N, C-alpha and C positions, 0 to 999 in steps of 0.2 A: 203824642200826636196833637196835643193841645197846649197853647201858650196862655197863661193867665195874666192879663193886664187890666184888672178890674172886672172884665168879662172874659169868658173863655173864647179864644180865637184859634181856629185850627191852623196847622202848618200849611205852607204852600205846597203845590203839587210836586215841584222839583225836589223838595225835601223828602217827600214820600218815595219818589223814584230812587233817590240816592240811598235812602235807608233800605229799600228793597234790594238794591244792588249789593250793598255791604253785607246784609244778612245772607243773601243767596250765595255770594262768593265764599263767605266764611263757612257756611254749611257744606257746600259742595267740596271745598278743600278738606274739611275734616272727615268727610265720608269716603273720599278717594274713590269715586264711582266712575271716573272717566268721562264725566259730563263737564263740558266747558260752557261758560257764560260769556257772551259778547255784548257789549253795550254799543249800539249803533245809532247814529243820527241819520235816519232814513230820509234822504232828501226827496225820494219819490212820493212818500206819503206825509212828509214834513212832521215826523214824530220821532221821539226817542223810543227805541225798542230794545228789548233784551232777548237775545237769541240763546236758547239752551241747546247745545249740540252734543249728541251722543255718538261716539265712534266715527265722527266726521260724516255721518250718514243720516241720522234722524234729527230733525230740528223742530222746536216749538218756539214761536215768537210770542213774547208776552209784553203787553202794554199796561202801565200803571197810571190810572187816572183818578181824579176827584169827581164825584157825581155832579158838583155844581160848576164844572168846567163848561163854558158856553159852547164849546166845540165837541162835547162828549159824543153826540150822535154821529157827527161827521167823522170823528176819529174811528168809531166802530165800523162805519161804512168803508173806510180806507183799509182797515184790517181785514174785512171780508173780501176785499178785492185781492189781497194777498192770498186769501184762502182759495180763490179761483185758480191760482197758480200752483196749488198743491201745498201751500204752507199752512200748517196748523197754527192757529192763534188762540191766545188766552187773554181776555180783556178783564183786567183786575180793576174793579171800580170801588173806591172807598167812599162810602156814604156818610157824611158828617151831620146830616139833619135827622130829626125824629121821623120824618116821613120821607118816602122815596122821591127824589127829584123826577119831574115829568120825563126828562130825557132818558133817565135810567129805566123808568117804567116802559117806555116805548121800545128800548133795546131788549129788555127782558121778554117782551111780548113777541118780538120778531127775531129769534135767535138764528144764527147761521151754523150749519153742522160743523164747519171747520174753524169757527171763531166762537168759542164758548165764553160766556160772561161769568165771572166770579165776583160776587158782591161781598165786600167786607164792611159790615155795619159798625162804624166807630162809635155810634151814639148808644149802643146797647151792648149787653154782654153776650155770651156764647149762644143763648137761646135764639138770637136773631141773626146769627152768622149764616153765610151762604153755604152751599154744598161744595166741599172741596174735592170731590171725586172727579177726576178728569180722565175720561176713557180714551186711551191712545192704543190703537191696535198693535203697534210694534213693541211697546213696552208699557208697563204699568207704573203709575205714580200713586202710591198708597200711603195711608196713615200719615198724611201731612199734619193732621191735628187741627186744633182750633186756636185761633188768635183771640185773646181776651183783652178787653180794655176796661179801665176803671169806669164805674157807673156814675158819671158826672151829670149834674143838672144842666143840660146843654140847650142853649138857645143860640142859633147861628145866624141871627138876623143882622149881625154886624158885618157879615161877609160883603154885602153889597156896598155898605158905607166904606168899608176898608178899600175896596176896589176903586170907588169914586175918589177917595182921598189920594190913593196911589196915582191916579191919573192926573189930578191937580198938581201933586208934588212933582211928578215927572215932567210936567209941562214947564214948571218953574226951574227945575233942576237942569233941563236940557235946552233952556231958552237961548243961551249963547251959541250952542251948536246949531240949533234950528235956524237962528238968524243968519249964521254964516253959510249954512246950506242954501238958504233962500238967495243970499247975495251971490254965491257961486253959480247957482242954477241960472239966475237971470243973466249973469255975465256970459256964461257958456252959450245960452240960447241966442244972445245978441251977437256972438261970434260966428256961430254956424247952426245949421239946421239939424235937429235930432229926430230920428224916426220914431222913437218911443221914450216913455218915461224911464223904462228900464235901462236903456242905453245911456240916458242922461245921468241916472243915479249911479251907474258904474263909474263914469268919468269923474263925477263930483266926489264920490267916495274915495277914489284914488288920490285926488287933490287934497282932501281932508287928511287922509292917512299920511301923506308925504309932508304936508306943510302946517297942519293944525292938530298935532297929536295931543296938545294940552286940552283940547275940547273933547277928546274921546276918552280921557282917563276915567271919567265918571259915567260914561254911557254904558248902561248895563248890557245891551246886546253885543257891544264890541268886546267887553270883558268876558262875556260868555263864549264868544268866538275864540278868544285866546285859550280858554279852558278846554273846550271840546270841539272846536271846529265848526261851531254853529254859524249859519249864514247871518251875519250881523246887519246886513243892509235891509233885509225884508223882515217885518213889514214896515217898521217905523221910519227908518231913513228913506226908504223907497217912497213911502207915503208923502213925506215932506217934498221930495223932488217931484212927485206926481202932481201935487197941488200947484206947484209953479208951472209945470209943463202944461197942464190943462188951462191955466189962466192965461199964459202967454202964447 
């Protein structure tokens, strides 16, 4: 879970989600328990979720998050909304810092009966792990065990710097695409009236896809869309169009 480049730096959230999927599918396949796992890009709550389905009848929705995700609390609220529809949820939060993040503390203080929080403390060994008992009335999940991690001298103050550098790098990396989007947005607005930035972004996105594929080859949201159907337009591409729309 940690990469060492002079200092220890934890992996990205998407890596943790894919590792969870790989381990879960392997384990379920080996046990032959009749439980299916589905990876879903839930557009309603705008999150990747994993649905465990038993006999096409009982379902548990699991989300895997990092505690320093700035949208951690918002993600939990969206999961609880699914709970109001009768969907049982499990919010797996991986904490990479010595102390609990404030958002994680708030979530733990205000639990939802249908959306249990499971904390995995990556900065400590098993004495700091969360409680893995998840009470489901229809069937029991028992003896999952404890996940252990190496006891590294961890200081995660590099995370903020890493995100800042990532933002600067992406600005330079996508500058050609961003300039083209701005040019196309201005041209479109000069041609006709658009009711919303969303309408404008959809039109410009189609133009870019059809005529400027070379600018999309390094655009991470577009590459992700090719892999898992992720909506590549929002939020970055849409934001560029929105800036022009508001200005003009």
